[in-house]
Backbone atoms as SQL, in Angstrom:
CREATE TABLE atoms (id INTEGER PRIMARY KEY, chain TEXT, resi INTEGER, resn TEXT, atom TEXT, x REAL, y REAL, z REAL);
INSERT INTO atoms VALUES
  (1, 'A', 1, 'MET', 'N', -35.676, 18.312, 5.848),
  (2, 'A', 1, 'MET', 'CA', -34.574, 18.279, 4.920),
  (3, 'A', 1, 'MET', 'C', -35.101, 18.628, 3.525),
  (4, 'A', 2, 'ALA', 'N', -34.467, 19.575, 2.912),
  (5, 'A', 2, 'ALA', 'CA', -34.901, 20.048, 1.593),
  (6, 'A', 2, 'ALA', 'C', -34.478, 19.058, 0.513),
  (7, 'A', 3, 'LYS', 'N', -35.363, 18.860, -0.428),
  (8, 'A', 3, 'LYS', 'CA', -35.080, 17.964, -1.544),
  (9, 'A', 3, 'LYS', 'C', -34.287, 18.727, -2.609),
  (10, 'A', 4, 'ILE', 'N', -33.228, 18.107, -3.105),
  (11, 'A', 4, 'ILE', 'CA', -32.378, 18.731, -4.115),
  (12, 'A', 4, 'ILE', 'C', -32.801, 18.206, -5.483),
  (13, 'A', 5, 'SER', 'N', -33.017, 19.121, -6.391),
  (14, 'A', 5, 'SER', 'CA', -33.475, 18.725, -7.724),
  (15, 'A', 5, 'SER', 'C', -32.329, 18.100, -8.520),
  (16, 'A', 6, 'TRP', 'N', -32.685, 17.379, -9.577),
  (17, 'A', 6, 'TRP', 'CA', -31.669, 16.747, -10.411),
  (18, 'A', 6, 'TRP', 'C', -30.801, 17.782, -11.108),
  (19, 'A', 7, 'LYS', 'N', -31.366, 18.969, -11.406),
  (20, 'A', 7, 'LYS', 'CA', -30.575, 20.028, -12.052),
  (21, 'A', 7, 'LYS', 'C', -29.496, 20.529, -11.104),
  (22, 'A', 8, 'GLU', 'N', -29.851, 20.712, -9.828),
  (23, 'A', 8, 'GLU', 'CA', -28.864, 21.176, -8.849),
  (24, 'A', 8, 'GLU', 'C', -27.759, 20.136, -8.672),
  (25, 'A', 9, 'ARG', 'N', -28.129, 18.886, -8.624),
  (26, 'A', 9, 'ARG', 'CA', -27.130, 17.817, -8.503),
  (27, 'A', 9, 'ARG', 'C', -26.226, 17.785, -9.736),
  (28, 'A', 10, 'PHE', 'N', -26.835, 17.910, -10.903),
  (29, 'A', 10, 'PHE', 'CA', -26.075, 17.902, -12.149),
  (30, 'A', 10, 'PHE', 'C', -25.070, 19.049, -12.189),
  (31, 'A', 11, 'TYR', 'N', -25.541, 20.274, -11.910),
  (32, 'A', 11, 'TYR', 'CA', -24.650, 21.435, -11.979),
  (33, 'A', 11, 'TYR', 'C', -23.591, 21.400, -10.880),
  (34, 'A', 12, 'SER', 'N', -23.954, 20.885, -9.723),
  (35, 'A', 12, 'SER', 'CA', -22.973, 20.744, -8.648),
  (36, 'A', 12, 'SER', 'C', -21.884, 19.744, -9.049),
  (37, 'A', 13, 'SER', 'N', -22.295, 18.619, -9.611),
  (38, 'A', 13, 'SER', 'CA', -21.328, 17.612, -10.062),
  (39, 'A', 13, 'SER', 'C', -20.474, 18.136, -11.205),
  (40, 'A', 14, 'LEU', 'N', -21.107, 18.845, -12.132),
  (41, 'A', 14, 'LEU', 'CA', -20.373, 19.426, -13.252),
  (42, 'A', 14, 'LEU', 'C', -19.348, 20.442, -12.757),
  (43, 'A', 15, 'GLY', 'N', -19.751, 21.274, -11.814),
  (44, 'A', 15, 'GLY', 'CA', -18.823, 22.259, -11.252),
  (45, 'A', 15, 'GLY', 'C', -17.631, 21.599, -10.581),
  (46, 'A', 16, 'MET', 'N', -17.888, 20.527, -9.827),
  (47, 'A', 16, 'MET', 'CA', -16.801, 19.809, -9.161),
  (48, 'A', 16, 'MET', 'C', -15.867, 19.186, -10.197),
  (49, 'A', 17, 'LEU', 'N', -16.423, 18.562, -11.219),
  (50, 'A', 17, 'LEU', 'CA', -15.620, 17.948, -12.276),
  (51, 'A', 17, 'LEU', 'C', -14.754, 18.982, -12.993),
  (52, 'A', 18, 'LEU', 'N', -15.337, 20.115, -13.332),
  (53, 'A', 18, 'LEU', 'CA', -14.579, 21.178, -14.004),
  (54, 'A', 18, 'LEU', 'C', -13.478, 21.720, -13.102),
  (55, 'A', 19, 'HIS', 'N', -13.766, 21.850, -11.810),
  (56, 'A', 19, 'HIS', 'CA', -12.753, 22.322, -10.863),
  (57, 'A', 19, 'HIS', 'C', -11.567, 21.349, -10.827),
  (58, 'A', 20, 'VAL', 'N', -11.867, 20.065, -10.741),
  (59, 'A', 20, 'VAL', 'CA', -10.799, 19.065, -10.698),
  (60, 'A', 20, 'VAL', 'C', -9.983, 19.090, -11.986),
  (61, 'A', 21, 'LEU', 'N', -10.671, 19.131, -13.135),
  (62, 'A', 21, 'LEU', 'CA', -9.975, 19.087, -14.423),
  (63, 'A', 21, 'LEU', 'C', -9.167, 20.339, -14.732),
  (64, 'A', 22, 'PHE', 'N', -9.707, 21.502, -14.399),
  (65, 'A', 22, 'PHE', 'CA', -9.073, 22.746, -14.841),
  (66, 'A', 22, 'PHE', 'C', -8.376, 23.539, -13.742),
  (67, 'A', 23, 'VAL', 'N', -8.522, 23.112, -12.481),
  (68, 'A', 23, 'VAL', 'CA', -7.854, 23.827, -11.393),
  (69, 'A', 23, 'VAL', 'C', -6.949, 22.881, -10.606),
  (70, 'A', 24, 'ALA', 'N', -7.522, 21.859, -9.996),
  (71, 'A', 24, 'ALA', 'CA', -6.755, 20.989, -9.108),
  (72, 'A', 24, 'ALA', 'C', -5.662, 20.213, -9.848),
  (73, 'A', 25, 'CYS', 'N', -6.006, 19.538, -10.930),
  (74, 'A', 25, 'CYS', 'CA', -5.003, 18.752, -11.676),
  (75, 'A', 25, 'CYS', 'C', -3.889, 19.622, -12.261),
  (76, 'A', 26, 'PRO', 'N', -4.216, 20.749, -12.905),
  (77, 'A', 26, 'PRO', 'CA', -3.126, 21.597, -13.400),
  (78, 'A', 26, 'PRO', 'C', -2.221, 22.121, -12.283),
  (79, 'A', 27, 'LEU', 'N', -2.795, 22.450, -11.123),
  (80, 'A', 27, 'LEU', 'CA', -1.965, 22.914, -10.007),
  (81, 'A', 27, 'LEU', 'C', -1.036, 21.804, -9.530),
  (82, 'A', 28, 'ASP', 'N', -1.574, 20.604, -9.376),
  (83, 'A', 28, 'ASP', 'CA', -0.728, 19.487, -8.969),
  (84, 'A', 28, 'ASP', 'C', 0.373, 19.239, -9.988),
  (85, 'A', 29, 'PHE', 'N', 0.047, 19.270, -11.262),
  (86, 'A', 29, 'PHE', 'CA', 1.049, 19.078, -12.305),
  (87, 'A', 29, 'PHE', 'C', 2.107, 20.177, -12.238),
  (88, 'A', 30, 'TRP', 'N', 1.686, 21.413, -12.034),
  (89, 'A', 30, 'TRP', 'CA', 2.620, 22.537, -11.958),
  (90, 'A', 30, 'TRP', 'C', 3.586, 22.360, -10.794),
  (91, 'A', 31, 'TYR', 'N', 3.064, 21.992, -9.614),
  (92, 'A', 31, 'TYR', 'CA', 3.936, 21.790, -8.457),
  (93, 'A', 31, 'TYR', 'C', 4.894, 20.630, -8.709),
  (94, 'A', 32, 'TRP', 'N', 4.393, 19.551, -9.306),
  (95, 'A', 32, 'TRP', 'CA', 5.241, 18.410, -9.593),
  (96, 'A', 32, 'TRP', 'C', 6.318, 18.784, -10.611),
  (97, 'A', 33, 'PHE', 'N', 5.937, 19.507, -11.653),
  (98, 'A', 33, 'PHE', 'CA', 6.858, 19.889, -12.712),
  (99, 'A', 33, 'PHE', 'C', 7.933, 20.842, -12.202),
  (100, 'A', 34, 'ARG', 'N', 7.584, 21.748, -11.294),
  (101, 'A', 34, 'ARG', 'CA', 8.510, 22.757, -10.799),
  (102, 'A', 34, 'ARG', 'C', 9.403, 22.252, -9.675),
  (103, 'A', 35, 'SER', 'N', 9.059, 21.119, -9.078),
  (104, 'A', 35, 'SER', 'CA', 9.869, 20.642, -7.962),
  (105, 'A', 35, 'SER', 'C', 11.249, 20.232, -8.476),
  (106, 'A', 36, 'ASN', 'N', 12.247, 20.584, -7.727),
  (107, 'A', 36, 'ASN', 'CA', 13.623, 20.243, -8.088),
  (108, 'A', 36, 'ASN', 'C', 13.990, 18.936, -7.404),
  (109, 'A', 37, 'LEU', 'N', 14.009, 17.876, -8.159),
  (110, 'A', 37, 'LEU', 'CA', 14.358, 16.589, -7.602),
  (111, 'A', 37, 'LEU', 'C', 15.874, 16.475, -7.490),
  (112, 'A', 38, 'LYS', 'N', 16.326, 15.962, -6.361),
  (113, 'A', 38, 'LYS', 'CA', 17.749, 15.797, -6.128),
  (114, 'A', 38, 'LYS', 'C', 18.260, 14.601, -6.936),
  (115, 'A', 39, 'SER', 'N', 19.324, 14.792, -7.657),
  (116, 'A', 39, 'SER', 'CA', 19.913, 13.710, -8.438),
  (117, 'A', 39, 'SER', 'C', 20.732, 12.803, -7.520),
  (118, 'A', 40, 'VAL', 'N', 20.557, 11.505, -7.679),
  (119, 'A', 40, 'VAL', 'CA', 21.343, 10.542, -6.917),
  (120, 'A', 40, 'VAL', 'C', 22.317, 9.785, -7.823),
  (121, 'A', 41, 'ASN', 'N', 22.455, 10.219, -9.054),
  (122, 'A', 41, 'ASN', 'CA', 23.339, 9.564, -10.007),
  (123, 'A', 41, 'ASN', 'C', 24.769, 9.539, -9.468),
  (124, 'A', 42, 'GLY', 'N', 25.328, 8.337, -9.314),
  (125, 'A', 42, 'GLY', 'CA', 26.691, 8.185, -8.821),
  (126, 'A', 42, 'GLY', 'C', 26.839, 8.302, -7.321),
  (127, 'A', 43, 'ARG', 'N', 25.758, 8.558, -6.621),
  (128, 'A', 43, 'ARG', 'CA', 25.815, 8.695, -5.166),
  (129, 'A', 43, 'ARG', 'C', 25.482, 7.363, -4.506),
  (130, 'A', 44, 'THR', 'N', 25.811, 7.245, -3.231),
  (131, 'A', 44, 'THR', 'CA', 25.538, 6.026, -2.480),
  (132, 'A', 44, 'THR', 'C', 24.191, 6.131, -1.783),
  (133, 'A', 45, 'VAL', 'N', 23.363, 5.114, -1.976),
  (134, 'A', 45, 'VAL', 'CA', 22.054, 5.037, -1.333),
  (135, 'A', 45, 'VAL', 'C', 22.012, 3.737, -0.541),
  (136, 'A', 46, 'VAL', 'N', 21.637, 3.824, 0.737),
  (137, 'A', 46, 'VAL', 'CA', 21.515, 2.645, 1.585),
  (138, 'A', 46, 'VAL', 'C', 20.035, 2.317, 1.736),
  (139, 'A', 47, 'ILE', 'N', 19.682, 1.067, 1.461),
  (140, 'A', 47, 'ILE', 'CA', 18.290, 0.630, 1.571),
  (141, 'A', 47, 'ILE', 'C', 18.247, -0.607, 2.457),
  (142, 'A', 48, 'THR', 'N', 17.375, -0.566, 3.460),
  (143, 'A', 48, 'THR', 'CA', 17.191, -1.726, 4.329),
  (144, 'A', 48, 'THR', 'C', 15.997, -2.531, 3.843),
  (145, 'A', 49, 'GLY', 'N', 16.072, -3.829, 4.028),
  (146, 'A', 49, 'GLY', 'CA', 14.955, -4.695, 3.673),
  (147, 'A', 49, 'GLY', 'C', 14.708, -4.820, 2.187),
  (148, 'A', 50, 'ALA', 'N', 15.762, -4.877, 1.395),
  (149, 'A', 50, 'ALA', 'CA', 15.601, -4.920, -0.061),
  (150, 'A', 50, 'ALA', 'C', 15.643, -6.334, -0.627),
  (151, 'A', 51, 'ALA', 'N', 15.484, -7.337, 0.231),
  (152, 'A', 51, 'ALA', 'CA', 15.445, -8.707, -0.272),
  (153, 'A', 51, 'ALA', 'C', 14.139, -8.990, -0.999),
  (154, 'A', 52, 'SER', 'N', 13.109, -8.210, -0.678),
  (155, 'A', 52, 'SER', 'CA', 11.813, -8.421, -1.332),
  (156, 'A', 52, 'SER', 'C', 10.938, -7.182, -1.165),
  (157, 'A', 53, 'GLY', 'N', 9.826, -7.185, -1.871),
  (158, 'A', 53, 'GLY', 'CA', 8.804, -6.156, -1.699),
  (159, 'A', 53, 'GLY', 'C', 9.223, -4.758, -2.115),
  (160, 'A', 54, 'ILE', 'N', 8.760, -3.788, -1.336),
  (161, 'A', 54, 'ILE', 'CA', 9.003, -2.378, -1.648),
  (162, 'A', 54, 'ILE', 'C', 10.492, -2.057, -1.623),
  (163, 'A', 55, 'GLY', 'N', 11.217, -2.592, -0.646),
  (164, 'A', 55, 'GLY', 'CA', 12.648, -2.342, -0.567),
  (165, 'A', 55, 'GLY', 'C', 13.392, -2.823, -1.802),
  (166, 'A', 56, 'LYS', 'N', 13.002, -3.985, -2.308),
  (167, 'A', 56, 'LYS', 'CA', 13.633, -4.518, -3.525),
  (168, 'A', 56, 'LYS', 'C', 13.372, -3.597, -4.704),
  (169, 'A', 57, 'ARG', 'N', 12.130, -3.165, -4.853),
  (170, 'A', 57, 'ARG', 'CA', 11.786, -2.282, -5.984),
  (171, 'A', 57, 'ARG', 'C', 12.509, -0.948, -5.864),
  (172, 'A', 58, 'LEU', 'N', 12.632, -0.415, -4.641),
  (173, 'A', 58, 'LEU', 'CA', 13.373, 0.837, -4.453),
  (174, 'A', 58, 'LEU', 'C', 14.843, 0.665, -4.828),
  (175, 'A', 59, 'ALA', 'N', 15.426, -0.460, -4.426),
  (176, 'A', 59, 'ALA', 'CA', 16.829, -0.716, -4.776),
  (177, 'A', 59, 'ALA', 'C', 17.004, -0.753, -6.287),
  (178, 'A', 60, 'GLU', 'N', 16.092, -1.433, -6.976),
  (179, 'A', 60, 'GLU', 'CA', 16.156, -1.487, -8.440),
  (180, 'A', 60, 'GLU', 'C', 15.982, -0.102, -9.049),
  (181, 'A', 61, 'LEU', 'N', 15.048, 0.652, -8.538),
  (182, 'A', 61, 'LEU', 'CA', 14.788, 2.000, -9.048),
  (183, 'A', 61, 'LEU', 'C', 16.015, 2.893, -8.897),
  (184, 'A', 62, 'PHE', 'N', 16.590, 2.919, -7.692),
  (185, 'A', 62, 'PHE', 'CA', 17.748, 3.778, -7.462),
  (186, 'A', 62, 'PHE', 'C', 18.960, 3.334, -8.278),
  (187, 'A', 63, 'ALA', 'N', 19.227, 2.037, -8.333),
  (188, 'A', 63, 'ALA', 'CA', 20.432, 1.558, -9.024),
  (189, 'A', 63, 'ALA', 'C', 20.296, 1.592, -10.536),
  (190, 'A', 64, 'ILE', 'N', 19.198, 1.078, -11.053),
  (191, 'A', 64, 'ILE', 'CA', 19.057, 0.916, -12.504),
  (192, 'A', 64, 'ILE', 'C', 18.550, 2.192, -13.160),
  (193, 'A', 65, 'ASP', 'N', 17.478, 2.743, -12.633),
  (194, 'A', 65, 'ASP', 'CA', 16.848, 3.902, -13.274),
  (195, 'A', 65, 'ASP', 'C', 17.526, 5.224, -12.937),
  (196, 'A', 66, 'LEU', 'N', 18.000, 5.376, -11.688),
  (197, 'A', 66, 'LEU', 'CA', 18.552, 6.666, -11.257),
  (198, 'A', 66, 'LEU', 'C', 20.073, 6.681, -11.153),
  (199, 'A', 67, 'GLY', 'N', 20.739, 5.554, -11.371),
  (200, 'A', 67, 'GLY', 'CA', 22.195, 5.519, -11.432),
  (201, 'A', 67, 'GLY', 'C', 22.926, 5.617, -10.114),
  (202, 'A', 68, 'ALA', 'N', 22.268, 5.289, -9.014),
  (203, 'A', 68, 'ALA', 'CA', 22.929, 5.349, -7.706),
  (204, 'A', 68, 'ALA', 'C', 23.681, 4.050, -7.435),
  (205, 'A', 69, 'LYS', 'N', 24.656, 4.136, -6.539),
  (206, 'A', 69, 'LYS', 'CA', 25.321, 2.941, -6.023),
  (207, 'A', 69, 'LYS', 'C', 24.498, 2.522, -4.806),
  (208, 'A', 70, 'VAL', 'N', 23.954, 1.317, -4.823),
  (209, 'A', 70, 'VAL', 'CA', 23.023, 0.895, -3.780),
  (210, 'A', 70, 'VAL', 'C', 23.678, -0.099, -2.831),
  (211, 'A', 71, 'ALA', 'N', 23.606, 0.219, -1.548),
  (212, 'A', 71, 'ALA', 'CA', 24.053, -0.673, -0.489),
  (213, 'A', 71, 'ALA', 'C', 22.800, -1.227, 0.182),
  (214, 'A', 72, 'ILE', 'N', 22.670, -2.534, 0.168),
  (215, 'A', 72, 'ILE', 'CA', 21.481, -3.184, 0.716),
  (216, 'A', 72, 'ILE', 'C', 21.832, -3.829, 2.049),
  (217, 'A', 73, 'LEU', 'N', 21.083, -3.471, 3.081),
  (218, 'A', 73, 'LEU', 'CA', 21.228, -4.088, 4.393),
  (219, 'A', 73, 'LEU', 'C', 19.979, -4.915, 4.647),
  (220, 'A', 74, 'ASP', 'N', 20.163, -6.205, 4.900),
  (221, 'A', 74, 'ASP', 'CA', 19.005, -7.061, 5.132),
  (222, 'A', 74, 'ASP', 'C', 19.413, -8.250, 5.980),
  (223, 'A', 75, 'ILE', 'N', 18.518, -8.687, 6.821),
  (224, 'A', 75, 'ILE', 'CA', 18.769, -9.880, 7.629),
  (225, 'A', 75, 'ILE', 'C', 18.649, -11.149, 6.778),
  (226, 'A', 76, 'ASN', 'N', 17.915, -11.045, 5.676),
  (227, 'A', 76, 'ASN', 'CA', 17.748, -12.149, 4.717),
  (228, 'A', 76, 'ASN', 'C', 18.832, -12.014, 3.645),
  (229, 'A', 77, 'HIS', 'N', 20.020, -12.503, 3.955),
  (230, 'A', 77, 'HIS', 'CA', 21.152, -12.323, 3.045),
  (231, 'A', 77, 'HIS', 'C', 20.967, -13.008, 1.691),
  (232, 'A', 78, 'PRO', 'N', 20.435, -14.240, 1.630),
  (233, 'A', 78, 'PRO', 'CA', 20.233, -14.850, 0.301),
  (234, 'A', 78, 'PRO', 'C', 19.281, -14.035, -0.581),
  (235, 'A', 79, 'GLY', 'N', 18.214, -13.514, -0.001),
  (236, 'A', 79, 'GLY', 'CA', 17.281, -12.683, -0.768),
  (237, 'A', 79, 'GLY', 'C', 17.917, -11.387, -1.215),
  (238, 'A', 80, 'ALA', 'N', 18.728, -10.787, -0.332),
  (239, 'A', 80, 'ALA', 'CA', 19.419, -9.544, -0.679),
  (240, 'A', 80, 'ALA', 'C', 20.436, -9.791, -1.790),
  (241, 'A', 81, 'GLN', 'N', 21.131, -10.927, -1.722),
  (242, 'A', 81, 'GLN', 'CA', 22.114, -11.265, -2.754),
  (243, 'A', 81, 'GLN', 'C', 21.427, -11.462, -4.103),
  (244, 'A', 82, 'GLU', 'N', 20.236, -12.040, -4.087),
  (245, 'A', 82, 'GLU', 'CA', 19.469, -12.215, -5.325),
  (246, 'A', 82, 'GLU', 'C', 19.099, -10.855, -5.926),
  (247, 'A', 83, 'THR', 'N', 18.711, -9.914, -5.071),
  (248, 'A', 83, 'THR', 'CA', 18.396, -8.559, -5.543),
  (249, 'A', 83, 'THR', 'C', 19.627, -7.918, -6.165),
  (250, 'A', 84, 'VAL', 'N', 20.782, -8.070, -5.511),
  (251, 'A', 84, 'VAL', 'CA', 22.032, -7.509, -6.035),
  (252, 'A', 84, 'VAL', 'C', 22.346, -8.098, -7.406),
  (253, 'A', 85, 'GLU', 'N', 22.204, -9.403, -7.548),
  (254, 'A', 85, 'GLU', 'CA', 22.499, -10.049, -8.833),
  (255, 'A', 85, 'GLU', 'C', 21.592, -9.522, -9.943),
  (256, 'A', 86, 'GLU', 'N', 20.316, -9.324, -9.633),
  (257, 'A', 86, 'GLU', 'CA', 19.383, -8.787, -10.630),
  (258, 'A', 86, 'GLU', 'C', 19.761, -7.359, -11.027),
  (259, 'A', 87, 'ILE', 'N', 20.177, -6.562, -10.046),
  (260, 'A', 87, 'ILE', 'CA', 20.572, -5.178, -10.324),
  (261, 'A', 87, 'ILE', 'C', 21.825, -5.151, -11.191),
  (262, 'A', 88, 'VAL', 'N', 22.819, -5.951, -10.832),
  (263, 'A', 88, 'VAL', 'CA', 24.080, -5.980, -11.579),
  (264, 'A', 88, 'VAL', 'C', 23.847, -6.477, -13.006),
  (265, 'A', 89, 'GLU', 'N', 22.991, -7.488, -13.177),
  (266, 'A', 89, 'GLU', 'CA', 22.673, -7.987, -14.524),
  (267, 'A', 89, 'GLU', 'C', 22.009, -6.917, -15.382),
  (268, 'A', 90, 'SER', 'N', 21.314, -5.983, -14.728),
  (269, 'A', 90, 'SER', 'CA', 20.633, -4.899, -15.456),
  (270, 'A', 90, 'SER', 'C', 21.512, -3.671, -15.628),
  (271, 'A', 91, 'GLY', 'N', 22.771, -3.752, -15.201),
  (272, 'A', 91, 'GLY', 'CA', 23.703, -2.651, -15.403),
  (273, 'A', 91, 'GLY', 'C', 23.853, -1.708, -14.229),
  (274, 'A', 92, 'GLY', 'N', 23.259, -2.032, -13.099),
  (275, 'A', 92, 'GLY', 'CA', 23.371, -1.173, -11.918),
  (276, 'A', 92, 'GLY', 'C', 24.526, -1.585, -11.024),
  (277, 'A', 93, 'ILE', 'N', 24.775, -0.776, -10.011),
  (278, 'A', 93, 'ILE', 'CA', 25.834, -1.053, -9.040),
  (279, 'A', 93, 'ILE', 'C', 25.168, -1.287, -7.695),
  (280, 'A', 94, 'ALA', 'N', 25.436, -2.455, -7.093),
  (281, 'A', 94, 'ALA', 'CA', 24.839, -2.778, -5.801),
  (282, 'A', 94, 'ALA', 'C', 25.691, -3.802, -5.076),
  (283, 'A', 95, 'GLN', 'N', 25.573, -3.787, -3.773),
  (284, 'A', 95, 'GLN', 'CA', 26.219, -4.776, -2.930),
  (285, 'A', 95, 'GLN', 'C', 25.358, -4.927, -1.687),
  (286, 'A', 96, 'CYS', 'N', 25.396, -6.122, -1.069),
  (287, 'A', 96, 'CYS', 'CA', 24.559, -6.326, 0.114),
  (288, 'A', 96, 'CYS', 'C', 25.385, -6.774, 1.310),
  (289, 'A', 97, 'TRP', 'N', 24.823, -6.519, 2.477),
  (290, 'A', 97, 'TRP', 'CA', 25.396, -6.920, 3.743),
  (291, 'A', 97, 'TRP', 'C', 24.304, -7.548, 4.581),
  (292, 'A', 98, 'LYS', 'N', 24.643, -8.645, 5.274),
  (293, 'A', 98, 'LYS', 'CA', 23.696, -9.206, 6.235),
  (294, 'A', 98, 'LYS', 'C', 23.769, -8.328, 7.469),
  (295, 'A', 99, 'CYS', 'N', 22.625, -7.764, 7.840),
  (296, 'A', 99, 'CYS', 'CA', 22.621, -6.820, 8.952),
  (297, 'A', 99, 'CYS', 'C', 21.257, -6.813, 9.629),
  (298, 'A', 100, 'ASP', 'N', 21.277, -6.952, 10.946),
  (299, 'A', 100, 'ASP', 'CA', 20.073, -6.779, 11.759),
  (300, 'A', 100, 'ASP', 'C', 20.090, -5.326, 12.218),
  (301, 'A', 101, 'ILE', 'N', 19.234, -4.499, 11.638),
  (302, 'A', 101, 'ILE', 'CA', 19.302, -3.057, 11.911),
  (303, 'A', 101, 'ILE', 'C', 18.868, -2.692, 13.326),
  (304, 'A', 102, 'SER', 'N', 18.399, -3.669, 14.099),
  (305, 'A', 102, 'SER', 'CA', 18.093, -3.386, 15.505),
  (306, 'A', 102, 'SER', 'C', 19.356, -3.464, 16.364),
  (307, 'A', 103, 'GLN', 'N', 20.461, -3.924, 15.771),
  (308, 'A', 103, 'GLN', 'CA', 21.737, -4.023, 16.480),
  (309, 'A', 103, 'GLN', 'C', 22.665, -2.898, 16.017),
  (310, 'A', 104, 'VAL', 'N', 22.898, -1.946, 16.890),
  (311, 'A', 104, 'VAL', 'CA', 23.655, -0.739, 16.542),
  (312, 'A', 104, 'VAL', 'C', 25.056, -1.068, 16.045),
  (313, 'A', 105, 'GLU', 'N', 25.729, -1.998, 16.682),
  (314, 'A', 105, 'GLU', 'CA', 27.096, -2.325, 16.270),
  (315, 'A', 105, 'GLU', 'C', 27.139, -2.917, 14.862),
  (316, 'A', 106, 'GLU', 'N', 26.147, -3.733, 14.522),
  (317, 'A', 106, 'GLU', 'CA', 26.095, -4.286, 13.162),
  (318, 'A', 106, 'GLU', 'C', 25.910, -3.171, 12.139),
  (319, 'A', 107, 'VAL', 'N', 25.028, -2.238, 12.457),
  (320, 'A', 107, 'VAL', 'CA', 24.784, -1.116, 11.543),
  (321, 'A', 107, 'VAL', 'C', 26.047, -0.280, 11.387),
  (322, 'A', 108, 'ASN', 'N', 26.735, 0.003, 12.498),
  (323, 'A', 108, 'ASN', 'CA', 27.972, 0.792, 12.432),
  (324, 'A', 108, 'ASN', 'C', 29.046, 0.082, 11.610),
  (325, 'A', 109, 'GLU', 'N', 29.166, -1.231, 11.773),
  (326, 'A', 109, 'GLU', 'CA', 30.155, -1.988, 11.005),
  (327, 'A', 109, 'GLU', 'C', 29.812, -1.970, 9.516),
  (328, 'A', 110, 'CYS', 'N', 28.539, -2.129, 9.198),
  (329, 'A', 110, 'CYS', 'CA', 28.122, -2.061, 7.792),
  (330, 'A', 110, 'CYS', 'C', 28.403, -0.675, 7.215),
  (331, 'A', 111, 'ALA', 'N', 28.154, 0.361, 7.995),
  (332, 'A', 111, 'ALA', 'CA', 28.411, 1.729, 7.527),
  (333, 'A', 111, 'ALA', 'C', 29.892, 1.922, 7.222),
  (334, 'A', 112, 'ARG', 'N', 30.765, 1.387, 8.073),
  (335, 'A', 112, 'ARG', 'CA', 32.210, 1.492, 7.823),
  (336, 'A', 112, 'ARG', 'C', 32.580, 0.777, 6.517),
  (337, 'A', 113, 'GLN', 'N', 32.023, -0.415, 6.316),
  (338, 'A', 113, 'GLN', 'CA', 32.327, -1.170, 5.096),
  (339, 'A', 113, 'GLN', 'C', 31.779, -0.474, 3.849),
  (340, 'A', 114, 'ILE', 'N', 30.587, 0.091, 3.962),
  (341, 'A', 114, 'ILE', 'CA', 29.997, 0.808, 2.826),
  (342, 'A', 114, 'ILE', 'C', 30.851, 2.014, 2.469),
  (343, 'A', 115, 'ASN', 'N', 31.303, 2.758, 3.478),
  (344, 'A', 115, 'ASN', 'CA', 32.179, 3.907, 3.221),
  (345, 'A', 115, 'ASN', 'C', 33.472, 3.476, 2.549),
  (346, 'A', 116, 'ALA', 'N', 34.014, 2.340, 2.962),
  (347, 'A', 116, 'ALA', 'CA', 35.265, 1.859, 2.370),
  (348, 'A', 116, 'ALA', 'C', 35.075, 1.445, 0.909),
  (349, 'A', 117, 'ILE', 'N', 33.919, 0.881, 0.584),
  (350, 'A', 117, 'ILE', 'CA', 33.691, 0.381, -0.774),
  (351, 'A', 117, 'ILE', 'C', 33.118, 1.445, -1.704),
  (352, 'A', 118, 'PHE', 'N', 32.079, 2.138, -1.262),
  (353, 'A', 118, 'PHE', 'CA', 31.362, 3.084, -2.123),
  (354, 'A', 118, 'PHE', 'C', 31.753, 4.541, -1.906),
  (355, 'A', 119, 'GLY', 'N', 32.426, 4.836, -0.829),
  (356, 'A', 119, 'GLY', 'CA', 32.692, 6.239, -0.511),
  (357, 'A', 119, 'GLY', 'C', 31.642, 6.763, 0.456),
  (358, 'A', 120, 'THR', 'N', 31.761, 8.019, 0.782),
  (359, 'A', 120, 'THR', 'CA', 30.904, 8.590, 1.817),
  (360, 'A', 120, 'THR', 'C', 29.436, 8.578, 1.434),
  (361, 'A', 121, 'MET', 'N', 28.608, 8.491, 2.467),
  (362, 'A', 121, 'MET', 'CA', 27.160, 8.549, 2.298),
  (363, 'A', 121, 'MET', 'C', 26.685, 9.905, 2.804),
  (364, 'A', 122, 'GLY', 'N', 25.472, 10.265, 2.458),
  (365, 'A', 122, 'GLY', 'CA', 24.893, 11.504, 2.971),
  (366, 'A', 122, 'GLY', 'C', 24.835, 12.573, 1.915),
  (367, 'A', 123, 'THR', 'N', 24.569, 13.801, 2.362),
  (368, 'A', 123, 'THR', 'CA', 24.329, 14.977, 1.523),
  (369, 'A', 123, 'THR', 'C', 24.793, 14.830, 0.166);
């Protein structure tokens, strides 16, 4: 195995650093900047499991920051209701339903109620 000198290691590391700073990061920024994000302002977004954790943060993000009407489906109804109250206090629109998403009929019934209250979901 050939021994690599400190100069070769230095220049190799410097080259990698320069590539990341001047090629990879600008390309990522360009792709991110050029991407057309779909607006959800005023649209209905359904989120499952928003009583806590990632689902809760997504519900807050969509309702408060992006202006969507958020329908929360969760088996933990008290936790979901708490999320709704926090969203409404912050100026967002949200409502929750107790729903076990492994039960198709419960999901279908919630979908009917969401359509009646918020309007159609989808595209």
